[in-house]
N, C-alpha and C positions, 0 to 999 in steps of 0.2 A: 447591534445585533450579539447575540451570544456566540460562542464559539464552541463546536464540538468536533472531536477528533473520534474517527471510527477507523480501528487498527485492526487489520485483518490478519488473524496467524491461524488458519487452518490447515496448513501444509503438513506433511507426513514423513519429509525426509528421505524420499526415493532416491532423489539424486545426489543427496548425501551421503547413500549408502550407510545409514546410522539408522539404531534402534529408535535413537531418540530423534523426534523432529527437530527440524534445523533452527527453528524460532526459540529453543530452549537450549541449543548448545553455548556454551560459554565464549564470550568475546572479552577480551581484556578482565577475565577472571568473574565475569558476571554473565548470566544469560543474556542472549541477543535481544530478547523480547523487553527486557527490564530498561536497556538502553534507549528502544525505540519509546516506549511510554514516557520517558522522563521528558524527550523533546517535545512533548504536548503539555507539560505540566502547567504552563501559564494558560491553558482553555478552560472553558467552564465546565465542560464535560467531557470525558472519555469513555468511549465503549470499546471493550475489547472481545473481538470475536476468536474464540477456541474450539477445537474438537472436543466433543462431549466427554470422550473418554480419557481426555488430558486436563480436563478443569482440576481436578483434585491434585494431580501431579503438579502443575503450574502453582497451586495454593502452597503445596510443600515447599517448593523453590523459594516462593516469597517470604515464607518462615525463614527459611535457611538464609537468605539474604537480607532479611530485615525490611522487606520493600513494602512499603505503607501507603503508595499512592493511593489516590481516590479515584476507582474508575469502576465500570460496571461490566461484568462479565456475561456474554452471550454465547449460546450454543451454535456451531457452525452449521452449514447446510452442507449439501452434496457435492458442492463445488462452490467456486468464489461467489458466483452470481448471487446463490442462494444464502450464504454467509454474509454479503454486504446486506441482503435484502432483510435478514433478520435482525442485524445491526440497527438499520433505518427504523424499524419497527419501535425502537426504545426513543426515539426522537418525535418529542409531542408538541414543542414549539418552534416557531421560526426562528432558525439560525443558518449560520454558514457551517458546513459540514466538510471537513478535511477526511477525505477516505485515504489510508495509507497502509502500505504493506508491512508487516509486522516484522519482517527481515530486511529492511531499510533503516537500519539504527544509525546511521551517520549523517542523515539529512540535518541541514541547520535550522535553527529557529529563525534565522534571518530570513531564508528562503520560504519557509513556512508562513512568516507574516507577511512577504511581498504577495503570495498567493492569497491568502485571506483579503488582503488589502484591494485587489484587482476584480473580486468574484461580484458578480451582480446578477440579477434576475434575468433567466433564460440563457446565461452564459456561464460555462464552466471553465476554470481556469486549471491548467495543468503544465509541469515542467517537462521540458523535453531536451535533450543534448544531440550536437550533430553527430551523424555517423561518419567514422573516421576511417574506416576499411575499405577497401576496394569491395563491392558488391557484385555478385553473378546470381540470376536464378536459375537453379537447377531443375530440369524435368526429364527424367530418365537418362539417358547418356547423351542429352543436349544441354547447354547451358548458353544464356546471353549475359551480355554486360548490361548493368542498370547504373544509371547516371546517381551517384549518392549525393549531390549538390542539394537536393531538396529533401533528403531522407533524414528521419530524426528518430531517436530512441525515446521512449515514454518513460517518465519516471511517476512517482508518487511523493506527495499526496496530490490528488485532484479534488478541487473543491468546487463546492456547488451551495446554492441557496438549498435547503434542506426539502420545502415542499416541491421544488421542480425534480430532484434526484428522486424522490420517494416516488412521485407520479412516473418517472421513467423506469424504475423497477417495478413497476404494475405490468410491463409487458412479459409476454411470455419468453422464455429462455431460448436463446438458439447459440448455436458454437460459435458464431462470429464475436460473442461478448466476452472477448478477453480483458478488458478494463472497462471502469467506470465510464470513462469518455465515450466508448462505442456505445454503450447502453444509452447514454444520454444523447448523443446524436441521432440514434435510431428513434428517440420520441419525438424529435424535431428540436433538439436544443443544439445551442452553437457551442463549439470550442475554442477558446483562446489559449494561446501557449507563450510561456515566458522560459529563458534560458534557465535550464536547471544546474545541477552541481556534479562534476565527475565524481566526486566522493559519495554521492548518493547512490551507491550500488547496491544491488538485490542480491542478499547472500543466498544462493541456492548450491554451491558447489563448495567441497573443501578449499579449492582454491582461492574462491571468494573470500572464505572466512581467514585465509593466511593476509591476503591484501588488507582486508578491514582491520586485523590486528595491526599491520604496519602502521595504518592512517591514525590508529588510535595511540601509537606511542607518541 
């Protein structure tokens, strides 16, 4: 079965306090998004979802950094749900789809390949890492301890059979749809987890970018 990467890069950089969306900031002297796309260079197809107003800017960056990877650019939607849905519309044949955050450039090809290998009909596969810090649920002035033993942070790529995840994205949007796994479960699909990677961080703040630069050295 063919492999398709759907890379979602529709952020606006608000948490970075930057005029440039975080996916275009430089990591190890190259745009973050360039590093991310390269991790899927062995796939049959790459679909890149970008904010419509930044497509020309990305084209300029590609020329500047002589980036010639083969991929399809798709306009993003008003939130992540609609951006993913737009990308999925470009998949016409049955395949395994890896949906990945554009600002997770440090994911290893090894992890990607393990996820792909375990994906099957009606079951999505996602990487998770255990929560290490103590957790408390805070509501107003009160808080309660939460046992972290069974708590995990979710990462991407999240992998599905294309027909399954496309069907799932035919649902109406709700605010609980924070990632693809939640959308898939809401349509009756099952989620399988594997251990992710500590290095596979999502770059959303300046501090994250500094840590990623250290990992790249």
